Structure formats: structure tokens, C-alpha cells
C-alpha positions as CSV (number, residue, x, y, z in Angstrom):
1,M,35.9,88.2,116.2
2,G,38.2,90.0,118.6
3,E,41.3,89.0,116.6
4,V,39.7,90.4,113.5
5,I,39.1,93.8,115.1
6,E,42.7,93.7,116.5
7,S,44.0,93.0,113.0
8,I,42.0,95.9,111.5
9,G,43.1,98.2,114.3
10,M,46.8,97.4,113.7
11,L,46.3,98.0,110.0
12,I,44.6,101.4,110.1
13,N,45.5,102.8,113.5
14,P,42.0,104.2,114.3
15,L,41.2,106.9,116.9
16,A,38.6,104.5,118.3
17,I,37.1,101.1,117.4
18,N,34.0,99.5,118.8
19,M,32.0,96.3,118.4
20,P,28.6,96.1,120.0
21,N,28.2,93.3,122.6
22,N,25.2,91.7,120.8
23,N,26.9,91.9,117.4
24,A,25.7,88.9,115.3
25,N,26.4,90.4,111.9
26,G,30.0,91.5,112.3
27,E,29.3,95.2,112.3
28,I,31.9,97.4,113.9
29,T,32.4,101.2,114.3
30,I,35.7,102.7,113.4
31,L,36.6,106.3,114.1
32,V,39.4,107.7,111.9
33,S,40.7,111.2,111.1
34,Q,39.1,112.5,108.0
35,D,42.5,113.5,106.8
36,A,43.8,109.9,107.3
37,C,41.6,108.2,104.6
38,N,38.2,108.1,103.0
39,A,35.7,105.2,103.0
40,Q,37.0,103.7,99.8
41,E,40.6,103.6,101.0
42,L,39.5,102.2,104.3
43,Q,37.4,99.5,102.6
44,E,40.3,98.5,100.4
45,A,42.7,98.3,103.3
46,I,40.4,96.1,105.4
47,R,39.7,93.8,102.4
48,S,43.4,93.5,101.9
49,L,43.6,91.5,105.1
50,G,42.0,88.6,103.1
51,T,40.0,85.5,103.5
52,S,41.6,84.0,106.6
53,V,42.0,86.5,109.4
54,G,42.6,85.5,113.0
55,P,42.6,82.0,114.5
56,N,39.0,81.4,113.3
57,N,40.0,82.2,109.7
58,V,37.3,84.9,109.2
59,D,36.8,86.1,105.6
60,I,36.7,89.9,105.5
61,S,37.6,90.2,101.8
62,G,34.0,91.4,101.1
63,T,33.8,94.0,103.8
64,T,31.7,97.1,103.1
65,V,32.6,100.4,104.6
66,L,29.9,103.1,105.0
67,L,30.7,106.7,105.8
68,A,28.9,108.1,108.8
69,N,28.2,111.8,109.0
70,T,27.4,112.0,112.7
71,L,28.8,110.6,115.9
72,T,26.7,110.1,119.0
73,A,28.3,109.4,122.3
74,S,26.7,108.5,125.6
75,V,28.0,108.3,129.1
76,R,26.5,105.7,131.5
């Protein structure tokens, strides 16, 4: 899954990107500037990477992007 995140990162140039360690469903968090794009544009860009991303040929053509209205950070 790391190669997919790297591909997405190179495509959209986010401020930050994170994937939880126990991530079984492929969910990632991406932080972008509000001026850079909206959820629809981000979804279209990610889907454009296609059906065979990375060495494991991951299909991300059906990716759904949801807009978050809050950001919570913690320091450990």
C-alpha cells in the first residue's frame, strides 16, 4: 500500500499524508490547502491513477474522497 500512497502524494503534492498502522480498508488521511482543490477534484485526480497502481497493481479507480471539517492532532 505504501507505493499507492507515494503515487498519490506525487500526484497531488499534499501538505501531509497519513495511513494508520492497522489500516485494513485502505483508508488514508490527506491534508491539502483549501485553495489547492476541492473533494471532487481530489477524487478525480486520485481515480485517474487507474486500476494498476504500484507493484501490487492496486485498483484505486473507485476511490471515494470525503471532506473533513476538522483536524485533530496529538503529540505522544
